C-alpha positions as CSV (number, residue, x, y, z in Angstrom):
1,M,0.0,-0.2,0.0
2,N,1.4,3.7,-0.4
3,E,1.8,6.4,1.7
4,E,-1.4,7.9,1.0
5,V,-3.6,4.8,2.1
6,D,-1.8,3.9,5.1
7,F,-2.9,8.1,6.3
8,I,-6.2,7.3,5.6
9,L,-6.1,4.1,7.5
10,D,-4.4,6.1,10.5
11,S,-6.7,8.8,11.1
12,T,-9.3,7.3,10.4
13,E,-8.5,4.3,13.8
14,E,-7.5,7.8,15.6
15,N,-10.7,9.6,15.0
16,M,-12.7,6.2,15.8
17,Q,-10.6,5.9,19.1
18,N,-11.5,9.4,20.3
19,A,-15.0,8.3,20.0
20,I,-14.1,6.1,22.2
21,K,-12.6,8.1,24.7
22,H,-15.3,10.7,24.2
23,L,-17.7,7.5,25.0
24,E,-16.2,6.4,27.9
25,K,-16.1,10.5,29.1
26,Q,-19.9,10.4,28.9
27,L,-20.9,7.7,30.5
28,L,-18.1,8.3,33.5
29,N,-20.9,11.4,33.6
30,I,-24.0,8.7,34.2
31,R,-23.8,7.6,37.9
32,A,-24.3,4.0,38.7
33,G,-25.2,2.7,42.3
34,K,-22.1,4.0,44.4
35,A,-20.6,7.6,44.8
36,S,-17.8,8.9,42.4
37,P,-15.7,12.4,42.3
38,A,-16.4,11.8,38.9
39,M,-20.4,12.5,39.2
40,L,-19.6,16.5,39.7
41,G,-16.8,16.2,36.3
42,S,-19.9,19.1,35.4
43,V,-20.0,21.3,38.3
44,M,-18.4,24.6,37.4
45,V,-17.7,26.9,40.4
46,E,-17.9,30.7,40.6
47,Y,-14.6,31.7,41.9
48,Y,-13.4,35.2,41.6
49,G,-16.0,36.2,39.2
50,S,-15.1,33.3,36.7
51,M,-16.5,29.9,35.7
52,T,-13.9,27.2,36.8
53,P,-14.3,23.1,37.3
54,L,-14.6,22.1,40.8
55,N,-12.0,19.8,41.0
56,Q,-9.5,23.2,40.3
57,V,-10.9,24.7,43.2
58,A,-12.3,21.6,46.1
59,N,-10.7,18.2,46.3
60,V,-13.4,15.8,46.1
61,N,-13.5,12.6,47.5
62,T,-15.7,9.4,48.3
63,P,-14.5,7.8,51.5
64,D,-17.9,5.4,51.0
65,A,-20.4,4.3,49.3
66,R,-22.7,6.7,49.2
67,T,-21.0,9.8,50.1
68,I,-18.7,12.7,48.7
69,T,-17.3,15.2,49.9
70,V,-15.8,18.6,48.8
71,Q,-13.2,20.2,50.4
72,P,-12.6,23.5,49.5
73,F,-9.0,24.9,48.8
74,E,-10.5,28.0,50.2
75,R,-13.1,28.0,52.8
76,G,-14.9,31.3,51.7
77,T,-15.6,29.1,48.6
78,I,-18.6,26.9,49.9
79,P,-21.6,28.8,49.2
80,Q,-20.4,29.4,45.8
81,I,-20.0,25.3,45.6
82,E,-22.9,24.7,46.9
83,K,-24.9,27.2,44.4
84,G,-22.3,25.2,41.6
85,I,-23.4,22.2,42.8
86,M,-27.2,22.8,42.8
87,Q,-26.8,24.6,39.4
88,A,-25.8,21.6,37.4
89,N,-28.7,19.7,38.2
90,L,-27.6,16.4,39.4
91,G,-30.2,15.6,41.8
92,F,-27.7,16.0,44.8
93,N,-28.4,18.5,47.7
94,P,-25.3,19.4,49.4
95,M,-25.0,20.2,52.8
96,N,-22.2,22.1,53.8
97,N,-20.8,21.6,57.8
98,G,-18.9,24.7,58.0
99,D,-14.9,23.1,56.3
100,S,-16.3,21.3,53.6
101,V,-19.5,19.9,51.7
102,I,-20.9,16.5,51.9
103,I,-23.2,14.8,49.4
104,S,-25.3,12.0,50.5
105,V,-25.4,10.2,47.3
106,P,-29.2,8.5,47.6
107,P,-29.5,4.8,46.1
108,L,-31.3,4.0,42.7
109,T,-34.6,3.3,42.3
110,E,-35.1,0.0,39.6
111,E,-37.2,2.8,37.4
112,R,-34.4,5.5,37.5
113,R,-31.2,2.8,36.6
114,R,-33.9,1.5,33.6
115,E,-33.3,5.3,32.7
116,L,-30.3,5.7,33.2
117,A,-29.7,2.3,31.3
118,K,-31.5,3.3,28.1
119,Q,-29.1,7.0,28.2
120,A,-25.8,5.0,28.8
121,K,-27.1,3.0,25.6
122,A,-28.3,6.0,23.8
123,E,-24.5,7.3,24.0
124,A,-23.3,4.0,22.8
125,E,-24.8,4.3,19.8
126,E,-23.8,8.3,19.2
127,A,-20.5,6.8,19.3
128,K,-21.7,4.0,16.9
129,I,-22.6,6.7,14.6
130,G,-19.2,8.5,15.0
131,I,-17.7,5.1,14.0
132,R,-19.3,4.7,10.9
133,N,-19.2,8.3,9.8
134,D,-15.6,7.4,10.4
135,R,-15.7,5.0,8.0
136,K,-18.0,6.7,5.7
137,I,-15.9,9.0,5.2
138,A,-12.3,6.8,4.8
139,N,-14.1,4.9,2.3
140,N,-14.9,8.2,0.6
141,D,-11.7,9.5,1.2
142,L,-9.8,6.2,-1.0
143,K,-11.5,6.6,-3.6
144,K,-10.7,10.0,-4.8
145,L,-7.2,8.3,-4.3
146,D,-5.4,7.0,-8.3
147,I,-5.2,3.6,-7.1
148,S,-5.7,-0.2,-8.8
149,E,-8.9,-1.6,-8.0
150,D,-7.7,-4.2,-6.5
151,A,-5.5,-1.6,-4.2
152,L,-8.8,-0.5,-3.1
153,K,-10.6,-2.9,-2.5
154,I,-8.0,-4.0,0.0
155,A,-8.1,-0.7,1.7
156,E,-11.7,-1.0,1.9
157,D,-11.5,-3.7,3.3
158,N,-9.0,-3.0,6.6
159,V,-11.0,0.1,6.6
160,Q,-14.4,-2.1,7.6
161,E,-12.0,-4.6,9.6
162,L,-11.2,-1.1,12.3
163,T,-14.5,-0.5,12.2
164,D,-16.0,-3.9,13.8
165,K,-13.2,-3.9,16.1
166,H,-14.0,-0.1,17.4
167,I,-18.0,-1.2,17.5
168,K,-17.4,-4.6,19.5
169,K,-15.7,-2.5,22.2
170,V,-18.1,-0.5,22.6
171,D,-20.4,-3.0,22.5
172,Q,-18.5,-4.1,25.4
173,I,-18.3,-1.0,27.2
174,F,-21.5,-0.5,27.4
175,E,-21.9,-3.9,28.6
176,N,-19.9,-3.2,31.5
177,K,-21.7,-0.1,32.5
178,E,-25.3,-1.5,32.0
179,K,-23.9,-4.4,34.5
180,E,-22.7,-1.9,36.9
181,I,-26.2,0.7,36.4
182,M,-28.1,-2.5,36.7
183,T,-25.8,-4.1,39.9
184,I,-27.3,-2.6,43.2
């Protein structure tokens, strides 16, 4: 194969890997039964006039499976942290003990678990769509090259192998997340 084909295959694989990384990041925001610092990953706090991610103004820990503690670097930011958690609309009710913010993570109901599993499935489908779009773009790019039909067929087969491999990985990631969500 020539360099142009190799470049297209490499960039396609990189794009597919990015789709999987994005899926993993999105699935971190879907909470399973236990507390995790990643649950507060989307929280933004007003800090000296600008919106700042929570993890840049405080330490976020999970002392047990049902509690998240947020220890601010400056005690004066506690009200802004509470406000940021409430505005993130995560369904948490933060409590302030004067030194830190404590969040009790309520146990999930069966109905809520099913909703979260559907949400995870939707994220997995989005990743698959992205991977298939990467395949389509790669095949179109390959057809634009000045190569023989046999070389084109081999290159398209390679793109399909990449697609199958990455879609299988998306399915595996979703199965693991679904199992985590549905486990009580």
